[in-house]
C-alpha positions in Angstrom: 102.4 32.9 116.4 103.6 31.5 119.7 106.8 32.7 121.2 108.7 29.6 120.0 108.9 29.1 116.2 106.4 26.7 114.9 108.0 23.8 113.2 106.3 20.9 111.3 107.7 18.4 113.9 105.0 15.9 115.0 107.0 14.7 118.1 107.8 18.3 119.1 104.2 19.4 119.0 103.0 16.5 120.9 105.7 16.9 123.6 105.0 20.6 123.9 101.2 19.9 124.3 101.8 17.3 126.9 100.3 14.5 124.8 101.5 10.9 125.1 103.4 9.6 122.2 102.3 6.1 121.5 104.7 4.0 119.5 103.6 2.5 116.3 103.2 -1.3 116.1 106.7 -3.0 115.9 108.5 0.1 117.2 110.3 0.6 120.5 108.8 3.2 122.9 110.1 6.7 122.7 111.4 8.3 125.9 110.0 11.6 126.8 112.6 14.4 126.3 114.4 15.4 129.4 113.3 18.6 131.0 115.9 21.2 131.7 116.5 22.8 135.0 115.2 26.0 133.6 111.9 24.3 132.7 111.7 22.8 136.2 112.0 26.2 137.7 115.4 25.6 139.2 118.7 27.3 138.5 120.6 26.5 135.3 123.8 24.7 136.2 125.7 24.0 132.9 128.2 21.2 132.7 131.7 21.9 131.4 132.4 20.5 127.9 135.4 20.0 125.7 135.5 20.2 121.9 136.4 22.6 119.0 133.5 24.9 119.5 134.3 25.3 123.2 137.9 26.0 122.3 136.8 28.6 119.8 134.6 30.2 122.5 137.6 30.3 124.9 139.7 31.9 122.1 137.0 34.6 121.5 136.6 35.2 125.2 140.3 35.8 125.7 140.4 38.1 122.6 137.4 40.2 123.5 138.5 40.6 127.1 142.0 41.5 126.0 140.6 44.2 123.7 138.3 45.5 126.4 141.0 45.7 129.2 143.9 46.8 127.0 142.3 49.4 124.6 142.1 52.3 127.2 145.8 52.1 127.6 146.7 52.4 124.0 148.3 55.7 123.2 147.8 58.0 120.2 149.9 61.0 119.5 147.5 63.8 118.4 150.0 66.7 119.1 149.8 69.3 121.8 146.5 70.3 123.4 145.0 67.0 122.6 144.5 63.8 124.7 146.9 61.0 124.0 144.4 58.1 124.6 143.6 56.1 121.4 139.9 55.6 122.3 138.3 58.2 124.5 134.8 59.5 125.1 135.5 63.1 126.3 132.2 64.3 127.8 133.8 67.5 129.1 134.6 68.6 125.6 131.8 66.7 123.8 134.1 64.7 121.6 134.8 61.0 120.8 138.3 60.0 119.9 138.8 56.9 117.8 142.5 56.7 116.9 143.0 59.4 114.2 139.3 60.3 114.1 137.7 63.0 116.2 133.9 62.9 116.3 132.1 66.0 117.5 128.4 66.5 118.3 128.0 68.0 114.8 129.1 64.5 113.5 126.3 62.7 115.0 125.2 61.5 111.6 128.4 59.4 111.4 127.6 57.7 114.7 124.1 57.1 113.5 125.4 55.6 110.3 127.8 53.4 112.3 125.0 52.1 114.4 123.0 51.3 111.3 125.9 49.5 109.8 126.3 47.4 113.0 122.6 46.6 112.8 122.8 45.5 109.2 125.9 43.3 110.0 123.9 41.7 112.9 121.0 40.9 110.6 123.4 39.6 107.9 125.1 37.3 110.5 121.6 36.2 111.6 120.6 35.3 108.0 123.8 33.2 107.7 124.1 31.5 111.0 121.5 32.8 113.5 122.5 34.3 116.8 126.3 33.8 116.6 126.8 37.2 118.2 124.8 36.1 121.2 126.6 32.8 121.5 130.2 33.9 121.1 130.9 37.6 121.5 128.0 39.3 123.4 129.4 40.8 126.7 126.7 39.0 128.7 127.9 35.6 127.2 131.6 36.5 127.6 131.4 37.5 131.3 128.9 34.8 132.1 131.5 32.2 130.7 134.1 33.9 132.8 132.1 33.7 135.9 131.1 30.1 135.3 134.8 29.2 134.9 135.5 30.7 138.3 132.5 28.8 139.7 133.8 25.4 138.3 137.3 25.9 139.5 136.1 26.8 143.0 133.0 24.5 143.6 133.6 21.7 141.0 131.7 20.8 137.9 127.9 20.3 137.4 127.2 17.2 139.5 129.0 18.7 142.6 127.3 22.1 142.2 123.9 20.5 141.9 124.7 18.6 145.2 125.6 21.9 146.8 122.2 23.5 146.1 120.2 23.2 149.3 122.9 21.2 151.1 123.8 22.3 154.7 126.6 24.8 155.1 129.9 23.4 156.3 133.3 25.2 156.7 134.4 23.9 153.3 131.2 25.2 151.7 131.4 28.6 153.3 135.0 28.9 152.2 134.0 28.0 148.7 131.2 30.5 148.6 133.4 33.3 150.0 136.2 32.5 147.5 133.8 32.4 144.6 132.1 35.7 145.3 135.4 37.4 146.2 136.8 36.5 142.8 133.5 37.5 141.1 133.8 40.9 142.9 137.3 41.3 141.7 136.4 40.7 138.2 133.3 43.0 138.4 135.4 45.8 140.0 138.1 45.4 137.3 135.4 45.4 134.6 133.7 48.5 136.0 136.9 50.3 136.6 138.0 49.6 132.9 134.8 51.0 131.6 135.5 54.3 133.3 138.9 54.4 131.6 137.1 54.9 128.4 135.7 58.3 129.7 139.0 59.7 131.3 142.7 59.3 130.8 143.4 55.7 131.9 147.0 56.0 133.3 146.0 59.2 135.2 143.0 57.5 136.8 145.2 54.5 137.7 147.5 56.8 139.5 144.6 58.4 141.4 143.4 55.0 142.4 146.8 54.0 143.7 147.2 57.2 145.7 143.6 57.1 147.0 142.7 60.2 145.1 139.9 58.8 142.9 137.1 61.3 142.4 133.6 60.5 143.9 132.1 60.6 140.5 134.6 58.0 139.1 134.2 55.8 142.2 130.5 56.0 142.0 130.3 55.0 138.3 132.8 52.2 138.9 130.7 50.7 141.7 127.6 51.0 139.5 129.1 49.2 136.6 130.8 46.7 138.9 127.5 46.0 140.5 125.8 45.5 137.1 128.5 43.0 136.0 128.3 41.1 139.3 124.5 40.9 139.1 124.0 40.0 135.5 126.9 37.6 135.0 126.8 36.1 138.5 123.1 35.7 139.1 120.8 36.8 136.1 122.7 34.9 133.4 120.2 33.0 131.2 117.4 35.3 132.4 119.2 38.2 130.6 119.4 36.3 127.3 115.8 34.9 127.5 113.8 37.8 129.1 115.8 41.0 129.4 117.4 41.1 125.9 115.1 42.2 123.1 117.0 40.2 120.5 115.3 36.9 121.2 111.9 38.6 120.4 113.4 40.1 117.2 114.7 36.7 116.3 111.2 35.3 115.8 110.6 38.0 113.2 113.7 37.5 111.2 114.3 33.8 111.7 115.6 32.3 108.5 115.0 28.6 107.6 118.1 28.7 105.4 120.4 30.0 108.3 122.8 27.5 109.8 121.7 27.4 113.3 122.0 24.7 116.0 119.5 22.0 115.1 118.8 18.4 116.0 118.7 15.9 113.2 115.6 14.1 114.5 115.3 11.9 111.3 118.6 10.3 112.4 118.2 10.5 116.1 114.7 9.0 116.6 113.6 6.7 118.0 115.7 7.3 121.1 117.0 4.4 123.2 120.1 3.2 124.9 123.0 1.8 122.8 122.2 -1.7 123.9 118.6 -1.5 123.2 119.3 0.1 119.8 121.6 -2.8 118.9 118.8 -5.2 119.8 116.1 -3.3 117.9 118.3 -3.2 114.8 119.0 -6.9 115.0 115.2 -7.4 114.9 114.8 -5.0 112.0 113.1 -2.3 114.1 113.9 1.3 113.8 116.4 2.8 116.3 117.9 6.3 116.4 121.4 7.3 117.2 120.2 9.5 120.1 120.7 7.6 123.4 118.8 10.2 125.4 121.7 10.8 127.6 120.8 14.5 128.3 124.4 15.7 127.6 123.0 18.4 125.2 120.7 19.8 127.9 123.3 19.5 130.7 125.9 21.8 128.9 123.3 24.3 127.6 123.9 27.7 129.3 120.2 28.6 128.8 118.9 25.3 130.0 116.8 24.3 126.9 116.5 21.0 125.0 117.4 21.6 121.4 115.9 18.2 120.5 112.5 19.7 121.0 113.0 22.0 118.0 114.1 25.6 117.4 113.8 27.8 120.5 113.7 31.5 120.6 116.0 31.4 123.7 118.8 29.5 122.0 121.9 31.6 121.7 123.5 29.5 119.1 126.6 28.8 121.2 127.1 25.3 119.9 128.1 23.7 123.2 125.5 21.1 122.7 127.1 20.2 119.4 130.4 19.5 121.3 128.6 17.5 124.0 126.7 15.3 121.4 129.7 14.8 119.2 131.7 13.5 122.3 129.0 11.0 122.9 128.7 9.9 119.4 132.5 9.5 119.2 132.4 7.2 122.3 129.7 5.2 120.7 131.5 4.9 117.4 128.7 6.8 115.6 128.9 9.6 113.1 129.2 13.1 114.5 126.6 15.8 113.7 123.4 14.4 115.3 123.2 18.0 116.7 125.0 20.4 114.4 124.9 23.8 112.7 122.4 23.0 110.1 119.6 24.9 108.3 116.0 24.0 109.1 115.3 23.4 105.5 118.0 20.8 105.4 116.5 19.2 108.4 113.2 18.9 106.5 115.1 17.7 103.4 116.7 15.0 105.5 113.3 13.8 106.8 112.1 13.5 103.2 115.3 11.6 102.2 116.5 14.4 100.0 120.1 15.6 99.7 121.2 18.6 101.8 121.7 22.0 100.1 123.8 24.8 101.3 122.3 28.2 100.3 124.5 30.8 102.1 124.6 32.9 99.0 121.0 33.9 98.2 119.3 37.2 97.3 118.8 38.1 101.0 122.4 37.6 102.1 123.9 39.1 99.0 121.6 42.2 99.3 122.4 42.6 103.0 126.2 42.2 102.3 126.0 44.7 99.4 124.2 47.2 101.8 126.8 46.7 104.5 129.7 47.4 101.9 127.9 50.5 100.5 127.2 52.0 103.9 130.7 51.2 105.1 132.0 53.0 102.0 129.8 56.0 102.6 131.1 56.2 106.3 134.7 55.9 105.2 134.3 58.6 102.5 132.6 60.9 105.0 135.5 60.4 107.5 138.2 61.1 104.8 136.4 64.2 103.6 135.5 65.6 106.9 137.2 68.9 107.6 138.5 70.2 110.9 137.2 73.7 110.5 133.5 74.3 110.1 131.6 77.4 109.1 127.9 78.2 109.7 125.7 81.2 109.2 122.3 82.2 110.7 120.3 85.1 109.4 118.8 87.3 112.0 115.0 87.1 112.0 114.0 90.2 114.0 114.1 92.2 111.9 114.9 90.4 108.6 116.3 93.7 107.1 116.6 97.4 108.0 116.2 100.2 105.4 118.6 103.0 106.1 118.1 106.7 105.5 120.0 106.8 102.2 117.8 104.0 100.8 120.3 101.1 101.2 119.3 97.9 103.1 121.2 96.2 105.8 120.9 92.5 106.8 122.5 91.1 110.0 123.8 87.5 110.3 125.6 85.4 113.0 128.6 83.7 111.7 130.2 80.8 113.7 133.7 79.5 113.0 134.6 76.2 114.6 138.2 74.8 114.9 138.1 71.1 115.4 141.8 70.6 115.2 144.6 70.8 117.8 146.3 73.9 116.3 145.3 77.6 116.2 143.7 78.6 113.0 143.1 82.1 111.5 140.6 83.2 108.9 139.4 86.4 107.2 135.8 86.8 106.1 134.6 87.5 102.6 131.4 87.4 100.6 130.4 86.6 97.0 127.1 86.7 95.0 126.0 90.2 96.1 127.5 93.7 95.8 127.3 94.7 99.5 129.6 96.1 102.2 130.7 93.6 104.8 131.1 94.7 108.4 132.1 92.6 111.5 130.9 94.0 114.8 134.0 94.6 117.0 136.5 93.8 114.3 137.9 95.6 111.3 136.9 93.8 108.0 140.4 93.0 107.1 141.3 91.6 110.5 142.1 87.9 110.8 139.8 86.0 113.1 141.8 83.7 115.3 140.1 80.5 116.6 141.8 78.5 119.3 142.2 74.7 119.2 139.0 72.9 119.9 137.2 76.3 120.1 134.8 78.5 118.1 134.3 82.1 117.5 130.8 83.6 117.0 130.7 86.9 115.0 127.9 89.4 114.3 128.2 90.4 110.6 126.2 92.9 108.6 125.8 93.3 104.9 124.7 96.7 103.5 123.6 96.8 99.9 123.2 100.3 98.2 120.9 98.9 95.5 119.0 96.4 97.5 117.5 93.2 95.9 116.8 89.7 97.0 119.8 87.5 96.3 121.7 84.5 97.4 125.0 85.3 99.4 128.0 83.1 100.0 130.1 83.7 103.1 133.7 82.6 102.7 136.3 81.8 105.3 139.7 82.6 103.8 142.8 80.8 105.2 146.2 82.3 105.9 147.4 81.3 102.4 144.6 83.2 100.7 142.6 80.2 99.6 138.9 79.8 100.4 138.8 77.2 103.1 135.1 77.2 103.9 131.8 78.4 102.5 128.3 78.9 103.9 125.2 80.0 102.0 122.3 82.3 103.0 120.1 84.9 101.5 120.0 88.7 101.4 116.5 90.0 101.9 115.1 93.3 100.5 111.9 94.1 102.4 
């Protein structure tokens, strides 16, 4: 299979193979699809567009940027000895704070489950409407839109920016370039600095920056992240979405003909010709499509592709071409939807003159939705039942057991008590399952073991059995109220 998805589309195949498309007798000639700047090897300079999808993208851009920039400054009271930042990845103590939840390295299974859930949701969205994530909420898309907005405000829209490419430098042009890159760098530095806030206390780091006391490590990583933002959103842009991101390649494997992706209704748009020629052709009883081959759909595409050539693996499903085409159709007093969010199966039904069918609910999407709900439930239950203290036991292997002079057998264990709360906790140790004497090296058996907040205590424990036998043993951590708080299981060995 080729990189692009093969479609049973005669015109698309001939155009892709470079073959001429001879019109049938009595038909007007078909104009060759316009080639995008990306196909011509030049930079992609997208045109600004207005419409409901563009407004939705601006809304999502403001929402995602607000969440990104504001979240590090949200406070969360976890009590004394605990950070007050709602979302914090604390590398120094090996913990991730998410509101009321504290995730330790021992909770890695929860992070793995959350990543699996995100993957399932992404596949579900793809089965419903293709690459909506890529077109609306992906960080590369969001920051590229922001950088393009700055570029348009400073240098003008597409026509003027295309004129600027290769034009001689003037004082005005130098000022525009300097202003644009200065604003880009400000956004990039703000972005890189905000990302650092997720790894340290944000207000404290802001104070350090104001007083010029920012640590070399924080400064280095801020510059690294800022440089990455500046390079990817300012220069790489569509190259990231087309070549660097793995998702377009995966898209070819999970492409769904029932998903509502951006498609061109060629059965309505062909044969392409100007509005005047279309009126003349129709008056003579000749076929004429609604597409006037204005190229607006190509001009607004941030990737630089022509959606009229059929589904393309590089398409991020942003829908800006839908707004552009709908605007042209409105000015020509023709129905909207020549380019629209539509399933490929419905495109083929339209060619055959069959009614369109919406199959958002089908076994694939229902199964993925149920899997997402089930996994989300498992994660929620795991979080709710997760305890702050933990208890682990490891049997000493060398030797497994020691036979004493009186005939009894002694086994040694390493018992670890972990306190993942912000308060001091005390435990006493006990055992069940065997008739053996418990001893804690360095402590009296009845002594309470105190574990500091976010700390752990490692104990060497021995069990001595007068009448030795192989048996399962349960170690118990008993709280201050006398209740068994934690249990851990091991084995007593008689060898």
